[in-house]
N, C-alpha and C positions, 0 to 999 in steps of 0.2 A: 634290727628286730624283725622276726618273721611275721607273716600274716597271722599265723596261729597265735603267736605271743601277743600280737596287737589285740586280737579279739578277746583273748583271755584277760588282758589288762582292762579292756573296755567293760567286760562283764563284771569284773571285780569292782570297778568303780560304780557300776549300776547297782550292784547288790549293797555296797557300802552306803550309797545315797538312800536306798530303800530302808535299810536298817536305821539310819539316823532319822529319817522322816517319820517312821512308825515307832521309834523308840523300842526296837526289838532286842530281846536278850540274845546272847550268842547261840544258845540252843535253838531259839525260835528261828533265827536267821538260817542255821544249818537245815532245819526242817523245811523251810521255804525253798531252799536251794534243791533239796532232794525232791520235793513236791514238783518243782518246775521240771526237773530232769525226768521224772516219771510221766508227766504230761507229754513231754516230747517223745518219750519212748513208746507210749501207748497211742499217740495221736493217729498214726497211720494204721494201727491194728483195729481200732474201733472208731466210730464217729463221735469223737470226744470233744474236739475243739478245732476251729480253723485258725486259731491264733498261735503264732510261732515266734520264737526269739525271746530272749530274756526280758528285754525292756517291755515288749508288748504283753507278755504273760504277767509281769508284775503290775503293770498299769491296768489292764483290762480284766484280770481275774483277781489278783491279790488286793490291790489298792481299792478296786471297786467294791470288794467285799468289806474291807476294813473301814472304809469311809463312814459306815453306819455308826461307828463308835464316836463320831463327832456330832451325831444326831441324838443318840441316847446313851445313857451311862451303862455300858455293858458290864461293868464291875458289879452292878446291882442285879444283874440277870443271872439266874441259876441254870436254867435249861432252855435251849433253843431248838426249834424244829425247822429244818431246811426243806421246803416243799419243792420236789422236782429238782434235786440237787445237781444232777448231771455229773460233772467232774468234781463236785464237792464244794461248789460256791453258792452262798458265802459261808456255809457251815464250817468247813475245815480251816480256812484262813482265820476265822474268828476263834476257833479252838486253839490254833497254834499261838496266836497272840494273847489269848485269855484262857490259859490252861485250866482255870477253875470251872469252866463251863462244862455241863453235860450236853451232848449234842445228839439229836435224832435226825438222821438223813433219810428222806423219802425218795426212793428211786426204783422204778419198775423195770428198767432195762437191765437184763441179766449181765451183759458185758460191762456195763458201767458199774454195776454192783461189784463185779470182780475187780475192777480198777480201784474202786473206793476201799475195798477190803485190803488190797495191796498197799495203798497209801497209808491207811490206818496202822497196818502192821509195820511197815518200813520206817514210819515216823515215830513209832512207839507211843501212839496216842491212846489214852484211856478214856473211859466213859463216853464212847461214841458208839451209837447203835444204828444199824442200817435196817430200814423197813422197806420191803418190796411190795407193799400194798398200794393200790391206787388210792387217790385222795379221799374219795367218798367212803371207801371201805376202812381206811385209816381212821376217819372221824367216827365211824360206827363201832369199830371193834377194838380200838386200843385205849389204854388208860394211863398214859404217861403224865407226869407232872411237868407241864410245859408253860413257861412264862411268856415266851416270844416265838411266834412263827415268822419265818423269813421266806420271801418268794422273789426270786430273781430270774426273770425270763422263763417262767414255767407256766403256771395256770393263769387264766384270765381272772380278773377280780370278781366277776359274778360267781365263779366257782369257789374262790378263796373265802368269800364271806359266808359260806355255808357253816364255817366254824362258829359263827355268832348266833346260829339258830338256838332258840330257847332250850331245846332238848339235847344240844350237843355238849359232850363232856368238857370241851375246851372253850366254851362261850365266854369265859372270863379272861382268856389270854389276849395279848396284843398281837397285831400283825404289822410287819414292815414289808411294804411292796416297793420294788425297784421300778420306777416309772420313767417313761420318756418325758422330755420337757413339755410336750404338747398334750400329755394325758389329762383327761378330764373324767371325773367320776360320773357314772350314770345315776339314775334315780335310786336304784337299789343300794349302790355303794355309798352314795353321798352322806347318809346319816352316820356312817361309821368312821368317816374321815375326821381325825382329831387334829393333826398337824402335818406339816411337810417341811422338807429341807432340800434346797436346791444346791447342786454341786456340778462341777465340770470334770469330765473324764476325757483328757486330751482335747479334741475339738468338739466333743459331744456334751450337750447340756442334759443333765439328768436330775431326777428328784427321788427322794425317799418319801413315801406316804405312810404315815402311822394311822392304823385303824384299830378301833376297839368298840365293844358294845356298851361300854360304860363311860 
């Protein structure tokens, strides 16, 4: 067996394990494979991600996004908004696994918007909208029907909780924040924290924080 064949077999095993762990359909698995390939292709062209290799992309991007489905029932969510989505995380992995979702991706970087547009087109994803507005402008000027906001390594929580202000269109939505193990809410955030879920990503301990105004 050549080295190339060895690595191809190794990758095939990694993908199969991922599909079994996440109970993915055949279509979803192929979409994730293409997504990973696009991440590798675009990585050096734009400042997209420092993570390389199939196993690392699956663990640090895909599974870190999908883990939230062990915390909340995504099947009961209709529309999510991914704040500062970057390379599409967690919004696009959730869309791939749960195709019923409508997804709004907020991303102000034009090159990343181009990447996201390419992924959406090549994966054949529907009901995905990209907004290039900054966070505060988005809250003031848009009028989507959003059940759940997601924020993974984007804005600080004191900015995110602006959506809970009495005059905000989205004040009744929920927010999931990807937090470090040591994160603690400040005085402003504290009243909005409703529950949390601890999990481990490789050697890193992480938490999901669920916030809402009600």
